[in-house]
C-alpha positions as CSV (number, residue, x, y, z in Angstrom):
1,M,55.5,-20.2,100.1
2,T,55.3,-20.0,96.3
3,D,53.3,-16.8,95.2
4,T,50.6,-18.5,92.4
5,L,50.4,-15.3,90.6
6,T,54.3,-15.5,89.5
7,P,55.0,-17.0,86.2
8,T,57.1,-19.8,85.3
9,Y,59.3,-19.1,82.6
10,R,60.5,-21.9,80.0
11,T,63.7,-21.8,78.1
12,A,63.7,-21.0,74.1
13,P,63.5,-24.4,73.1
14,G,60.4,-25.2,75.6
15,I,58.5,-22.3,74.9
16,A,58.9,-22.8,71.0
17,A,57.3,-26.7,71.2
18,D,54.7,-25.7,73.6
19,E,53.5,-22.5,71.1
20,S,49.7,-23.0,70.7
21,H,48.5,-22.8,67.1
22,D,45.1,-21.3,68.1
23,S,44.7,-17.4,67.9
24,A,45.1,-15.8,70.9
25,A,42.5,-13.1,70.1
26,A,38.8,-14.2,71.3
27,W,37.0,-13.0,68.6
28,S,33.3,-14.3,69.9
29,A,34.2,-11.9,72.8
30,I,35.3,-9.0,70.9
31,I,32.4,-9.7,68.7
32,A,30.1,-9.0,71.9
33,G,31.9,-6.4,73.2
34,A,31.7,-4.3,69.5
35,L,27.5,-5.4,69.4
36,A,27.7,-3.9,73.3
37,S,29.3,-0.7,72.1
38,I,26.8,-0.3,69.3
39,A,24.1,-0.9,71.2
40,M,25.0,1.7,74.0
41,T,25.8,4.1,71.5
42,L,22.2,4.1,70.1
43,I,20.8,4.5,73.8
44,L,23.5,7.6,74.2
45,L,22.6,9.2,71.0
46,A,18.9,9.4,71.4
47,F,19.2,10.5,74.7
48,A,21.9,13.1,73.4
49,T,19.3,14.3,71.1
50,G,16.6,14.7,73.7
51,L,19.0,16.9,75.7
52,G,20.3,18.9,72.5
53,L,16.3,19.5,71.7
54,A,15.7,20.7,75.2
55,V,18.1,23.4,75.4
56,V,17.8,25.0,72.3
57,S,15.3,27.4,71.1
58,P,14.3,29.0,67.6
59,W,13.6,32.2,69.6
60,A,15.6,34.8,69.9
61,D,17.6,35.2,73.5
62,S,16.2,31.9,74.4
63,G,18.3,28.6,75.0
64,V,21.7,28.4,75.1
65,S,24.0,30.7,73.3
66,A,25.8,29.3,70.0
67,T,29.1,29.0,71.2
68,T,27.9,27.0,74.3
69,F,25.7,25.0,72.2
70,K,28.6,24.2,70.0
71,W,31.2,23.2,73.3
72,G,28.9,21.5,74.9
73,S,27.9,19.2,71.8
74,G,31.7,18.4,71.4
75,A,32.2,17.6,75.1
76,L,28.7,15.5,74.8
77,M,30.2,13.8,72.1
78,L,33.3,13.4,73.8
79,L,31.7,11.1,77.2
80,L,29.3,9.6,74.6
81,A,31.9,7.7,73.3
82,V,33.7,7.2,76.1
83,M,30.9,5.5,77.8
84,S,29.7,3.3,75.0
85,S,33.4,2.4,74.1
86,A,34.3,1.6,78.0
87,V,30.8,-0.7,77.8
88,G,32.5,-2.5,74.8
89,G,35.5,-2.9,76.1
90,Y,34.4,-4.3,79.4
91,V,32.6,-7.1,77.8
92,A,35.1,-7.9,75.3
93,G,37.5,-8.5,78.4
94,R,35.4,-10.3,80.8
95,L,33.9,-12.6,78.4
96,R,37.3,-13.9,76.4
97,T,38.6,-17.4,77.5
98,K,41.3,-17.6,80.5
99,W,44.8,-17.9,79.1
100,T,46.8,-20.5,81.0
101,G,50.8,-20.8,81.1
102,V,50.9,-17.4,79.8
103,H,53.2,-14.3,81.7
104,T,50.7,-11.9,83.9
105,D,52.4,-8.6,81.5
106,E,51.3,-10.7,78.4
107,I,47.8,-11.4,79.6
108,Y,47.5,-7.5,80.4
109,F,48.4,-7.0,77.0
110,R,46.3,-9.2,75.2
111,D,43.1,-7.6,77.2
112,T,44.1,-4.0,75.8
113,V,44.6,-5.5,72.3
114,H,40.6,-7.0,73.0
115,G,39.4,-3.7,74.1
116,F,41.1,-2.4,71.3
117,L,39.6,-4.8,68.7
118,A,36.0,-4.3,70.4
119,W,36.6,-0.8,69.7
120,A,37.9,-0.7,66.2
121,L,35.0,-3.1,64.9
122,A,32.2,-1.5,66.5
123,T,33.6,1.7,64.9
124,V,33.6,0.0,61.3
125,V,30.2,-1.3,61.8
126,G,28.8,1.6,63.5
127,V,29.7,3.9,60.3
128,V,28.0,1.6,58.4
129,L,25.0,0.8,60.7
130,L,24.5,4.3,62.8
131,A,24.7,6.3,60.3
132,S,21.2,5.3,59.1
133,A,19.8,4.9,62.9
134,A,21.4,8.5,63.8
135,S,20.0,10.1,60.7
136,T,16.7,8.6,61.8
137,I,16.6,9.9,65.1
138,V,17.7,12.9,64.5
139,G,16.1,13.3,61.2
140,G,12.6,12.4,62.8
141,A,13.0,14.7,65.8
142,A,14.3,18.0,64.0
143,S,10.9,17.0,61.6
144,G,8.8,17.1,64.7
145,A,10.2,20.2,65.6
146,G,9.9,22.0,62.3
147,Q,6.1,21.6,61.8
148,A,5.2,24.0,63.4
149,A,6.9,26.5,60.7
150,G,4.4,25.1,58.3
151,Q,4.8,22.7,55.4
152,A,5.1,26.0,52.8
153,A,8.0,27.5,54.7
154,G,9.6,23.7,54.8
155,A,9.3,23.1,50.8
156,A,10.2,26.6,50.0
157,A,13.4,25.9,52.4
158,R,14.5,22.7,50.7
159,N,14.2,24.2,47.2
160,A,16.2,27.5,47.7
161,G,19.6,27.0,46.3
162,P,22.8,28.1,48.1
163,M,23.2,31.4,46.0
164,D,19.4,32.7,46.5
165,G,19.8,34.9,49.3
166,Y,22.1,36.7,47.8
167,I,20.7,37.1,44.6
168,D,17.7,38.4,46.6
169,T,20.0,40.8,47.9
170,L,21.5,42.1,44.4
171,L,18.1,42.3,43.7
172,R,16.4,44.1,45.7
173,S,14.5,46.6,43.9
174,D,13.8,50.3,45.0
175,P,9.6,50.6,45.6
176,A,9.2,53.3,43.5
177,A,11.0,52.2,40.5
178,N,8.2,49.7,39.7
179,R,9.9,47.8,36.9
180,N,9.0,44.4,35.8
181,P,11.4,42.9,33.6
182,A,10.0,40.5,31.2
183,D,12.5,37.3,32.2
184,P,13.5,37.8,35.9
185,A,14.1,34.2,36.2
186,A,16.7,34.7,33.3
187,S,18.6,37.6,35.2
188,R,18.8,35.6,38.4
189,A,20.2,32.6,36.8
190,E,22.9,34.8,34.8
191,L,23.4,36.5,38.0
192,T,23.6,33.1,39.8
193,R,26.3,32.1,37.4
194,L,28.5,35.3,37.4
195,L,28.6,35.3,41.1
196,T,29.6,31.6,41.5
197,K,33.0,31.6,39.7
198,P,34.4,34.6,42.1
199,L,33.1,32.6,45.1
200,R,35.2,30.1,44.1
201,T,38.4,31.7,42.9
202,G,37.8,34.9,45.1
203,E,37.6,37.0,42.5
204,I,35.6,39.0,39.8
205,T,36.6,40.3,36.7
206,A,36.4,43.5,35.4
207,A,34.3,42.9,33.0
208,D,31.7,40.8,35.0
209,R,31.4,43.3,37.5
210,T,30.6,45.7,35.3
211,Y,28.0,43.2,33.2
212,A,26.6,42.4,36.8
213,A,26.0,45.7,37.7
214,Q,24.5,46.7,34.6
215,M,22.0,43.8,35.0
216,I,21.1,44.8,38.8
217,A,20.7,48.7,37.9
218,A,18.5,47.8,35.0
219,R,16.6,44.9,37.2
220,T,15.9,47.4,40.3
221,G,16.6,51.0,39.1
222,I,19.3,51.7,41.1
223,P,22.6,53.8,40.1
224,Q,25.4,51.6,38.5
225,A,27.9,52.8,41.2
226,E,25.4,51.4,44.0
227,A,25.0,48.1,41.7
228,E,28.9,47.7,42.3
229,A,29.1,48.1,46.0
230,R,25.9,45.6,46.2
231,I,28.3,43.1,44.7
232,T,30.9,43.7,46.8
233,Q,28.9,43.5,50.0
234,V,27.3,40.5,48.8
235,I,30.8,38.6,48.0
236,N,32.6,39.6,50.9
237,Q,29.6,38.3,52.8
238,A,29.5,35.1,50.9
239,K,33.2,34.9,51.4
240,E,32.5,35.2,55.1
241,A,30.0,32.3,55.4
242,A,32.0,30.4,53.6
243,D,35.0,30.8,56.1
244,A,32.8,30.4,58.5
245,A,31.8,27.0,57.4
246,R,35.3,26.0,56.9
247,K,36.6,26.5,60.1
248,A,33.4,25.1,61.7
249,A,34.4,22.0,59.5
250,L,38.2,22.2,61.3
251,K,36.6,22.1,64.5
252,F,34.3,19.0,64.3
253,S,37.3,17.2,62.8
254,L,39.4,18.2,66.1
255,W,36.4,16.7,67.8
256,L,35.8,13.9,66.1
257,A,39.4,13.0,66.2
258,A,39.8,13.5,70.1
259,T,36.4,11.6,70.5
260,L,38.2,8.7,68.7
261,L,41.3,8.4,70.4
262,A,39.2,8.9,74.0
263,G,36.9,6.0,72.8
264,A,40.0,3.8,71.5
265,F,41.5,4.5,75.4
266,A,38.7,3.9,77.1
267,A,37.9,0.5,75.4
268,S,41.5,-0.6,75.9
269,L,41.4,0.3,79.7
270,A,38.2,-1.3,80.7
271,A,38.8,-4.6,79.0
272,T,41.9,-5.0,81.1
273,E,39.6,-4.4,83.9
274,G,36.9,-6.6,83.1
275,G,39.9,-9.2,82.1
276,G,41.5,-8.6,85.6
277,L,38.3,-9.4,87.1
278,R,37.6,-12.6,84.8
279,D,40.5,-13.9,86.0
280,G,40.6,-12.9,89.6
281,T,43.6,-10.9,89.3
282,W,42.6,-7.0,89.3
283,K,43.2,-6.6,92.9
284,Y,47.1,-7.4,92.2
285,R,47.0,-5.5,89.1
286,R,45.7,-2.6,91.7
287,G,48.5,-3.4,94.2
288,S,46.5,-4.3,96.8
């Protein structure tokens, strides 16, 4: 009895003669899978945003810890990519046209490629389309949560520069000094320019340090030695903040790479499942 699933092989000349000129890629199915993946991503993104706002709190000792939130966010991002990519890959595999006279292994390969292409198209298009939608969802939620803080505080935070907090520390004056400089804004601007360079290069010249200490001493009424100590402390704080931001960016990049790889794998695997169900060969692939 002949097994209907066992492929028949032609000779090399016969294969060349019967080779189809049509593309083996069913682009309509690939596009449909990509659209399904993008739509699923939007749904899961809205859900993840709401879940994130539910577990965080602006009050101290409330909500989850920062470490738990970071790991939870990474795991949730990974799960979101796997679920949305699997949906897109399954749709691409299930909707593609049926190939006749093609070896079973070739069909398995083509299904895998269809899932991968659906994931790739969804990723490329999603970078363009989902960036705007995601910023709207996340920005709207953050805006609603931040209204309680007051519009004045929000405007001040938006207008604050990255060096303002450090300059405030440097110019924290002794209340007993009661000094009123003629142009404090000019002093702040000059100190900002003086301290921006060492934050990039890692060092401040002796001349700049002495000059900055003189300005701080004149502005706050503290001794020059204490002013120099403040400069060292603030530069160290700024370096620690920059290093923390670098490490956070590194971790995010690693999570993003893992998310993309997991999404590609999930889409490819789901496409083979969808293709097997479409052709009625899924149970044979499972060995049952």
